[in-house]
C-alpha positions in Angstrom: 61.6 137.6 94.7 60.5 141.1 94.2 61.6 143.8 96.9 58.7 145.1 99.1 57.6 148.8 98.7 55.8 149.9 101.8 53.2 148.6 104.2 49.6 147.8 103.6 47.3 150.0 105.4 44.6 147.3 106.0 46.7 144.6 107.6 50.4 145.8 108.0 51.8 143.3 105.2 54.6 144.0 102.9 53.4 145.4 99.5 54.9 144.2 96.5 54.9 146.0 93.1 53.7 144.1 90.2 51.5 144.8 87.1 47.5 143.8 87.2 44.6 143.8 85.2 42.1 146.5 86.5 38.6 146.9 85.6 36.6 150.2 85.8 32.8 150.3 85.6 31.8 153.8 84.2 28.1 154.9 83.0 27.1 151.1 82.3 30.2 150.3 80.3 33.3 148.2 81.6 36.8 149.4 80.6 39.7 146.7 81.1 43.1 147.9 81.8 46.3 145.4 81.3 49.6 145.7 82.7 48.8 148.4 85.4 51.4 149.3 87.6 50.2 148.5 91.2 51.3 147.2 94.9 49.9 144.1 96.1 49.9 143.2 99.6 51.6 139.7 100.5 49.5 139.2 103.3 46.0 140.0 102.5 46.0 140.5 98.7 44.9 144.3 98.9 45.5 146.2 95.7 47.1 149.7 95.7 47.3 151.9 92.7 49.0 155.1 92.6 47.1 158.1 92.3 49.0 159.4 89.0 48.2 156.0 87.6 44.2 156.4 88.5 44.5 159.8 86.8 45.8 158.2 83.7 43.1 155.7 83.8 40.6 158.4 83.9 42.2 160.3 81.0 42.2 157.1 79.1 38.3 156.4 79.8 37.8 160.1 78.7 39.9 160.7 75.5 41.9 157.4 75.2 41.7 155.3 71.9 41.4 151.4 73.2 44.0 149.1 72.1 41.3 146.4 71.2 37.6 145.5 71.9 36.8 142.3 73.7 33.4 140.4 73.8 32.6 139.8 77.6 29.9 137.3 78.5 27.2 138.4 81.1 25.5 136.2 83.5 22.6 137.3 85.6 21.6 135.2 88.9 18.4 136.9 89.1 17.8 135.3 85.6 19.1 132.0 86.4 16.8 129.0 87.7 18.2 127.6 90.9 19.8 124.2 90.5 
């Protein structure tokens, strides 16, 4: 079991280091980042990403080259008839 690295500011639970998939929405575009280092609370599930990692995400959006492109299905509930 991974060791804890801090306490959640939301609920006081233990934070566990892990890698996550993170989404950013900017200018009507969706950016997906895989294997982002983060800490996740064991108790409430809150996700914490370090400032330096967020800065790198910003840099990649501004100047990076994606590893690949993925097609994403989009559903709009306002256009879906009620069942």
